[in-house]
DSSP file (Angstrom, degrees, kcal/mol; ACC not computed):
  #  RESIDUE AA STRUCTURE BP1 BP2  ACC     N-H-->O    O-->H-N    N-H-->O    O-->H-N    TCO  KAPPA ALPHA  PHI   PSI    X-CA   Y-CA   Z-CA
    1    1 A X              0   0    0      0, 0.0    55,-0.1     0, 0.0     2,-0.1   0.000 360.0 360.0 360.0 118.7   38.4    2.5   -8.9
    2    2 A X        -     0   0    0     53,-0.2     2,-0.2     1,-0.1    53,-0.2  -0.434 360.0-131.5 -82.8 161.6   38.1    0.5   -5.7
    3    3 A X        -     0   0    0     51,-1.0    -1,-0.1    49,-0.3    54,-0.1  -0.639  14.8-156.5-112.7 167.5   36.7    2.0   -2.5
    4    4 A X        +     0   0    0     -2,-0.2     2,-0.4     2,-0.1    48,-0.1   0.095  49.0 131.7-127.3  22.1   37.7    2.1    1.1
    5    5 A X        -     0   0    0     51,-0.1     2,-0.2    47,-0.1    -2,-0.1  -0.650  56.5-128.8 -82.2 127.1   34.4    2.8    2.6
    6    6 A X        -     0   0    0     -2,-0.4     2,-0.1     1,-0.1    -2,-0.1  -0.545  37.5-102.9 -70.0 133.8   33.4    0.6    5.6
    7    7 A X        -     0   0    0     -2,-0.2     2,-0.4     1,-0.0    -1,-0.1  -0.366  35.3-161.5 -65.5 139.3   29.8   -0.8    5.0
    8    8 A X    >   -     0   0    0     -2,-0.1     3,-2.3    -3,-0.1    16,-0.4  -0.989  25.3-112.5-123.9 125.3   27.0    0.8    6.9
    9    9 A X  T 3  S+     0   0    0     -2,-0.4    16,-0.2     1,-0.3     3,-0.1  -0.337 103.4  23.3 -60.5 128.7   23.6   -0.9    7.3
   10   10 A X  T 3  S+     0   0    0     14,-2.9    -1,-0.3     1,-0.4     2,-0.2   0.150  91.5 125.6  99.1 -12.8   20.9    1.0    5.4
   11   11 A X    <   -     0   0    0     -3,-2.3    13,-2.5    13,-0.1    -1,-0.4  -0.544  52.1-140.3 -79.0 145.3   23.3    2.6    2.9
   12   12 A X  E     -AB  23  59A   0     47,-0.7    47,-1.8    11,-0.2     2,-0.3  -0.748  21.8-177.3-103.5 149.0   22.7    2.1   -0.8
   13   13 A X  E     -AB  22  58A   0      9,-2.8     9,-2.3    -2,-0.3     2,-0.5  -0.978  21.5-141.1-144.9 156.8   25.4    1.5   -3.4
   14   14 A X  E     -AB  21  57A   0     43,-2.3    43,-1.4    -2,-0.3     2,-0.7  -0.984  18.2-137.7-119.7 122.2   25.9    1.0   -7.1
   15   15 A X  E  >> -AB  20  56A   0      5,-3.1     4,-1.8    -2,-0.5     5,-0.6  -0.690  15.6-160.5 -77.1 113.7   28.4   -1.5   -8.3
   16   16 A X  T  45S+     0   0    0     39,-3.5    -1,-0.2    -2,-0.7    40,-0.1   0.767  85.1  53.5 -72.8 -26.5   30.0    0.4  -11.2
   17   17 A X  T  45S+     0   0    0     38,-0.5    -1,-0.2     1,-0.2    39,-0.1   0.929 126.0  19.8 -72.7 -47.9   31.4   -2.7  -12.8
   18   18 A X  T  45S-     0   0    0      2,-0.1    -2,-0.2     0, 0.0    -1,-0.2   0.429  97.9-124.7-104.1  -3.0   28.1   -4.6  -13.0
   19   19 A X  T  <5 +     0   0    0     -4,-1.8     2,-0.3     1,-0.2    -3,-0.2   0.789  55.9 153.5  55.7  35.3   25.6   -1.8  -12.7
   20   20 A X  E   < -A   15   0A   0     -5,-0.6    -5,-3.1    18,-0.0     2,-0.4  -0.698  34.0-151.6 -88.0 145.1   23.9   -3.5   -9.7
   21   21 A X  E     +A   14   0A   0     -2,-0.3    18,-2.6    -7,-0.2     2,-0.3  -0.963  29.0 154.7-115.6 133.6   22.1   -1.4   -7.1
   22   22 A X  E     -AC  13  38A   0     -9,-2.3    -9,-2.8    -2,-0.4     2,-0.3  -0.965  34.0-129.7-152.7 166.6   21.9   -2.9   -3.6
   23   23 A X  E     -AC  12  37A   0     14,-2.3    14,-2.5    -2,-0.3     2,-0.6  -0.895  26.8-118.5-114.6 145.5   21.5   -2.0    0.1
   24   24 A X  E     + C   0  36A   0    -13,-2.5   -14,-2.9   -16,-0.4    12,-0.2  -0.787  35.7 171.5 -82.9 126.3   23.7   -3.1    3.0
   25   25 A X  E     +     0   0A   0     10,-2.7     2,-0.3    -2,-0.6    11,-0.2   0.563  62.2   9.3-113.7 -12.6   21.4   -5.1    5.3
   26   26 A X  E     - C   0  35A   0      9,-1.6     9,-3.0   -18,-0.0    -1,-0.4  -0.968  55.3-178.7-164.1 150.4   23.9   -6.5    7.7
   27   27 A X  E     - C   0  34A   0     -2,-0.3     2,-0.4     7,-0.2     7,-0.2  -0.958   3.7-171.8-153.8 133.6   27.5   -6.2    8.6
   28   28 A X  E  >> - C   0  33A   0      5,-2.7     5,-1.7    -2,-0.3     4,-0.9  -0.928   8.7-171.0-136.5 110.0   29.7   -8.1   11.3
   29   29 A X  T  45S+     0   0    0     -2,-0.4    -1,-0.1     2,-0.2    19,-0.1   0.839  89.5  52.7 -64.6 -36.6   33.2   -7.0   12.0
   30   30 A X  T  45S+     0   0    0      1,-0.2    -1,-0.2     2,-0.1    -2,-0.0   0.908 117.2  35.0 -69.3 -42.1   33.9  -10.1   14.2
   31   31 A X  T  45S-     0   0    0      2,-0.1    -1,-0.2    16,-0.0    -2,-0.2   0.508 107.8-126.9 -91.1  -4.0   32.8  -12.6   11.6
   32   32 A X  T  <5 +     0   0    0     -4,-0.9    16,-0.7     1,-0.2     2,-0.3   0.936  62.0 119.5  59.3  55.0   34.1  -10.6    8.7
   33   33 A X  E   < -CD  28  47A   0     -5,-1.7    -5,-2.7    14,-0.2     2,-0.4  -0.995  46.1-156.5-149.4 157.5   31.1  -10.4    6.5
   34   34 A X  E     -CD  27  46A   0     12,-3.1    12,-3.0    -2,-0.3     2,-0.5  -1.000  13.7-151.6-130.3 130.9   28.7   -8.0    4.8
   35   35 A X  E     -CD  26  45A   0     -9,-3.0   -10,-2.7    -2,-0.4    -9,-1.6  -0.906  17.5-173.9-108.0 129.4   25.2   -9.0    3.7
   36   36 A X  E     -CD  24  44A   0      8,-3.1     8,-3.0    -2,-0.5     2,-0.5  -0.906  16.3-151.4-123.0 151.3   23.7   -7.1    0.8
   37   37 A X  E     -CD  23  43A   0    -14,-2.5   -14,-2.3    -2,-0.3     6,-0.2  -0.978  18.2-139.4-121.5 122.3   20.3   -7.1   -0.8
   38   38 A X  E >   -C   22   0A   0      4,-2.9     3,-2.5    -2,-0.5   -16,-0.3  -0.360  27.6-108.4 -74.1 156.6   20.0   -6.3   -4.4
   39   39 A X  T 3  S+     0   0    0    -18,-2.6    29,-0.5     1,-0.3    -1,-0.1   0.815 120.1  58.6 -53.1 -34.5   17.1   -4.1   -5.6
   40   40 A X  T 3  S-     0   0    0    -19,-0.3    -1,-0.3    27,-0.1   -18,-0.1   0.528 124.3-102.4 -78.2  -6.4   15.5   -7.1   -7.3
   41   41 A X  S <  S+     0   0    0     -3,-2.5    -2,-0.1     1,-0.3    -1,-0.1   0.075  75.0 133.6 118.5 -28.6   15.4   -8.9   -3.9
   42   42 A X        -     0   0    0     -5,-0.1    -4,-2.9     1,-0.1     2,-0.4  -0.208  43.3-144.8 -63.9 147.7   18.3  -11.3   -3.9
   43   43 A X  E     -D   37   0A   0     -6,-0.2     2,-0.4    -8,-0.0    -6,-0.2  -0.914  17.4-176.9-115.5 143.4   20.5  -11.4   -0.8
   44   44 A X  E     -D   36   0A   0     -8,-3.0    -8,-3.1    -2,-0.4     2,-0.5  -0.997  17.2-144.4-138.7 142.7   24.2  -12.1   -1.0
   45   45 A X  E     -D   35   0A   0     -2,-0.4     2,-0.3   -10,-0.2   -10,-0.2  -0.920  21.7-175.7-106.8 132.4   26.8  -12.4    1.7
   46   46 A X  E     -D   34   0A   0    -12,-3.0   -12,-3.1    -2,-0.5     2,-0.2  -0.919  23.2-126.5-122.7 148.2   30.4  -11.1    1.1
   47   47 A X  E  >  -D   33   0A   0     -2,-0.3     4,-2.3   -14,-0.2     3,-0.4  -0.575  34.3-109.4 -84.7 164.1   33.6  -11.2    3.1
   48   48 A X  H  > S+     0   0    0    -16,-0.7     4,-2.7     1,-0.2     5,-0.2   0.836 117.3  60.2 -63.5 -32.6   35.3   -7.8    3.7
   49   49 A X  H  > S+     0   0    0      1,-0.2     4,-0.8   -17,-0.2    -1,-0.2   0.926 109.9  41.4 -61.2 -40.9   38.1   -8.6    1.4
   50   50 A X  H >> S+     0   0    0     -3,-0.4     4,-1.0     2,-0.2     3,-0.8   0.906 112.1  57.9 -70.6 -39.6   35.6   -9.0   -1.5
   51   51 A X  H >< S+     0   0    0     -4,-2.3     3,-1.1     1,-0.3   -48,-0.2   0.936 106.7  46.6 -55.5 -49.5   33.7   -5.9   -0.3
   52   52 A X  H 3< S+     0   0    0     -4,-2.7   -49,-0.3     1,-0.3    -1,-0.3   0.652 106.9  58.7 -75.3 -12.2   36.7   -3.7   -0.5
   53   53 A X  H << S+     0   0    0     -4,-0.8    -1,-0.3    -3,-0.8    -2,-0.2   0.699  85.5 101.6 -83.0 -18.2   37.6   -5.0   -4.0
   54   54 A X  S << S-     0   0    0     -3,-1.1     2,-1.3    -4,-1.0   -51,-1.0  -0.360  77.3-127.3 -71.2 145.9   34.2   -3.9   -5.5
   55   55 A X        +     0   0    0    -53,-0.2   -39,-3.5    -2,-0.1   -38,-0.5  -0.721  48.3 171.6 -92.3  90.9   34.0   -0.7   -7.5
   56   56 A X  E     -B   15   0A   0     -2,-1.3     2,-0.4   -41,-0.2   -41,-0.2  -0.716  29.0-165.4-107.6 149.0   31.2    1.0   -5.5
   57   57 A X  E     -B   14   0A   0    -43,-1.4   -43,-2.3    -2,-0.3     2,-0.2  -0.997  27.9-125.4-128.5 126.7   29.5    4.4   -5.5
   58   58 A X  E     -B   13   0A   0     -2,-0.4     2,-0.3   -45,-0.2   -45,-0.3  -0.518  37.0-177.9 -72.3 137.2   27.3    5.3   -2.6
   59   59 A X  E     -B   12   0A   0    -47,-1.8   -47,-0.7    -2,-0.2     2,-0.1  -0.898  31.2 -98.0-134.0 157.8   23.8    6.4   -4.0
   60   60 A X        -     0   0    0     -2,-0.3     3,-0.1     1,-0.1   -49,-0.0  -0.451  58.2 -82.0 -71.8 158.0   20.7    7.7   -2.3
   61   61 A X        -     0   0    0      1,-0.1    -1,-0.1    -2,-0.1     4,-0.1  -0.324  57.9 -98.8 -55.0 135.0   17.9    5.1   -1.7
   62   62 A X    >   -     0   0    0      1,-0.1     3,-1.3     2,-0.1    -1,-0.1  -0.265  31.9-111.8 -57.7 147.8   15.9    4.5   -4.9
   63   63 A X  T 3  S+     0   0    0      1,-0.3     2,-0.4     2,-0.1     3,-0.1   0.884 118.4  30.3 -48.5 -44.0   12.6    6.5   -5.1
   64   64 A X  T >  S+     0   0    0      1,-0.1     3,-2.2     2,-0.0    -1,-0.3  -0.541  74.3 159.9-114.7  64.8   10.7    3.2   -4.8
   65   65 A X  T <  S+     0   0    0     -3,-1.3     3,-0.3    -2,-0.4    -1,-0.1   0.655  72.5  58.9 -65.6 -16.6   13.1    1.2   -2.8
   66   66 A X  T >> S+     0   0    0      1,-0.2     3,-1.9    -3,-0.1     4,-1.2   0.344  73.6 115.0 -94.0  10.4   10.4   -1.2   -1.7
   67   67 A X  G X4 S+     0   0    0     -3,-2.2     3,-0.5     1,-0.3    -1,-0.2   0.864  72.8  46.4 -48.1 -49.6    9.6   -2.1   -5.4
   68   68 A X  G 34 S+     0   0    0    -29,-0.5    -1,-0.3    -3,-0.3    -2,-0.1   0.594 115.2  48.5 -75.5  -2.6   10.6   -5.8   -5.4
   69   69 A X  G <4 S+     0   0    0     -3,-1.9     2,-0.4     1,-0.2    -1,-0.2   0.601 108.4  48.2-112.1 -15.7    8.7   -6.5   -2.1
   70   70 A X    <<  -     0   0    0     -4,-1.2     2,-0.4    -3,-0.5    -1,-0.2  -0.985  65.1-153.3-131.2 138.9    5.3   -4.9   -2.8
   71   71 A X        -     0   0    0     -2,-0.4     5,-0.1    -3,-0.1    -3,-0.0  -0.919  27.7-112.3-112.8 136.1    3.0   -5.3   -5.8
   72   72 A X    >>  -     0   0    0     -2,-0.4     3,-1.5     1,-0.1     4,-0.7  -0.278  30.6-112.7 -65.3 152.6    0.6   -2.6   -6.7
   73   73 A X  H >>>S+     0   0    0      1,-0.3     3,-1.1     2,-0.2     5,-0.7   0.826 114.4  60.7 -54.0 -34.6   -3.1   -3.5   -6.3
   74   74 A X  H 345S+     0   0    0      1,-0.3     3,-0.4     2,-0.2    -1,-0.3   0.800 101.2  54.8 -70.3 -24.2   -3.8   -3.5  -10.0
   75   75 A X  H <45S+     0   0    0     -3,-1.5    -1,-0.3     1,-0.2    -2,-0.2   0.648  96.7  65.4 -75.4 -17.6   -1.2   -6.2  -10.5
   76   76 A X  H <<5S-     0   0    0     -3,-1.1    -1,-0.2    -4,-0.7    -2,-0.2   0.718 106.1-125.8 -80.1 -21.1   -2.9   -8.5   -7.9
   77   77 A X  T  <5S+     0   0    0     -4,-0.7     2,-0.3    -3,-0.4    -3,-0.1   0.504  79.4  66.5  90.9   3.1   -6.0   -8.8  -10.2
   78   78 A X      < -     0   0    0     -5,-0.7    -2,-0.2     2,-0.0    -1,-0.2  -0.974  66.6-138.2-148.5 162.5   -8.5   -7.7   -7.6
   79   79 A X        -     0   0    0     -2,-0.3    -5,-0.0    -3,-0.1     0, 0.0  -0.429  42.4 -90.3-108.2-172.9   -9.4   -4.6   -5.6
   80   80 A X  S    S+     0   0    0     -2,-0.2     3,-0.1     2,-0.0    -2,-0.0   0.399  83.0 126.9 -79.9   6.2  -10.4   -4.1   -2.0
   81   81 A X  S    S-     0   0    0      1,-0.1     2,-0.2     0, 0.0    -2,-0.1  -0.221  72.3 -99.4 -64.0 151.6  -14.1   -4.6   -2.9
   82   82 A X        -     0   0    0      1,-0.1     2,-0.6     2,-0.0    -1,-0.1  -0.488  36.5-131.0 -70.3 140.2  -16.0   -7.2   -1.0
   83   83 A X        -     0   0    0     -2,-0.2     2,-0.6    -3,-0.1    -1,-0.1  -0.845  22.8-173.6 -98.6 126.0  -16.3  -10.4   -2.9
   84   84 A X        -     0   0    0     -2,-0.6     2,-0.0     0, 0.0     4,-0.0  -0.940  18.3-138.9-119.7 108.6  -19.8  -11.9   -3.2
   85   85 A X        -     0   0    0     -2,-0.6     3,-0.2     1,-0.1    -2,-0.0  -0.362   8.2-138.0 -64.7 143.8  -20.0  -15.3   -4.8
   86   86 A X  S    S+     0   0    0      1,-0.2     2,-0.5    -2,-0.0    -1,-0.1   0.912  94.4  31.2 -68.3 -38.3  -22.9  -15.8   -7.1
   87   87 A X        -     0   0    0      2,-0.1    -1,-0.2     1,-0.1    -2,-0.0  -0.970  59.3-171.4-125.7 116.1  -23.5  -19.4   -5.7
   88   88 A X        +     0   0    0     -2,-0.5     2,-0.2    -3,-0.2    -1,-0.1   0.402  57.9 106.6 -86.3   4.0  -22.7  -20.2   -2.1
   89   89 A X        +     0   0    0      3,-0.1     2,-0.3     4,-0.0    -2,-0.1  -0.499  37.6 141.7 -85.1 156.3  -23.3  -23.9   -2.7
   90   90 A X    >   -     0   0    0     -2,-0.2     3,-1.0     1,-0.0     4,-0.5  -0.937  66.6 -66.8-171.9-175.7  -20.6  -26.5   -2.9
   91   91 A X  G >  S+     0   0    0     -2,-0.3     3,-0.8     1,-0.3     4,-0.2   0.824 129.3  50.9 -63.4 -29.5  -19.8  -30.0   -2.0
   92   92 A X  G >  S+     0   0    0      1,-0.2     3,-1.1     2,-0.2    -1,-0.3   0.697  94.5  70.9 -79.0 -18.6  -19.8  -29.1    1.8
   93   93 A X  G <  S+     0   0    0     -3,-1.0    -1,-0.2     1,-0.2    -2,-0.2   0.681  91.4  60.6 -72.2 -15.8  -23.2  -27.4    1.6
   94   94 A X  G <  S+     0   0    0     -3,-0.8     2,-0.4    -4,-0.5    -1,-0.2   0.582  85.3  94.2 -85.4 -10.9  -24.9  -30.9    1.1
   95   95 A X  S <  S-     0   0    0     -3,-1.1     2,-0.3    -4,-0.2     5,-0.0  -0.683  74.0-137.0 -85.7 131.4  -23.6  -32.2    4.5
   96   96 A X    >>  -     0   0    0     -2,-0.4     3,-2.5     1,-0.1     4,-0.6  -0.680  18.8-119.4 -84.7 142.7  -26.0  -31.8    7.2
   97   97 A X  G >4 S+     0   0    0     -2,-0.3     3,-0.5     1,-0.3    -1,-0.1   0.737 113.7  59.9 -52.2 -26.6  -24.5  -30.5   10.5
   98   98 A X  G 34 S+     0   0    0      1,-0.2    -1,-0.3     3,-0.1    -3,-0.0   0.715 100.1  57.9 -71.6 -20.9  -25.6  -33.7   12.3
   99   99 A X  G <4 S+     0   0    0     -3,-2.5    -1,-0.2     2,-0.0    -2,-0.2   0.631  84.8  99.4 -86.1 -17.5  -23.4  -35.7    9.8
  100  100 A X    <<        0   0    0     -4,-0.6    -3,-0.0    -3,-0.5    -4,-0.0  -0.377 360.0 360.0 -70.8 148.9  -20.3  -33.9   10.8
  101  101 A X              0   0    0     -2,-0.1    -1,-0.1     0, 0.0    -3,-0.1   0.494 360.0 360.0 -67.0 360.0  -17.9  -35.6   13.3
């Protein structure tokens, strides 16, 4: 079933045919396009003819709608703790300040 709903920025939809979830991030009536961002992060531009051919269902924003853009701290491999290197020496520590340009 095709829809007749005009795209509204910030609305979330589910493409019933391909089971994709996306948000409308831009729409321009003069230039005849809709820009959508899939939940996984990809952005796609559609013309209005294509938009109205899609089998869409408006849905509420996903609970974690920022999922593809923010990583939990545990996934980053470090915490907010201060990092103290065991050895502060390195190749630059052998250079005397007077030897620098």
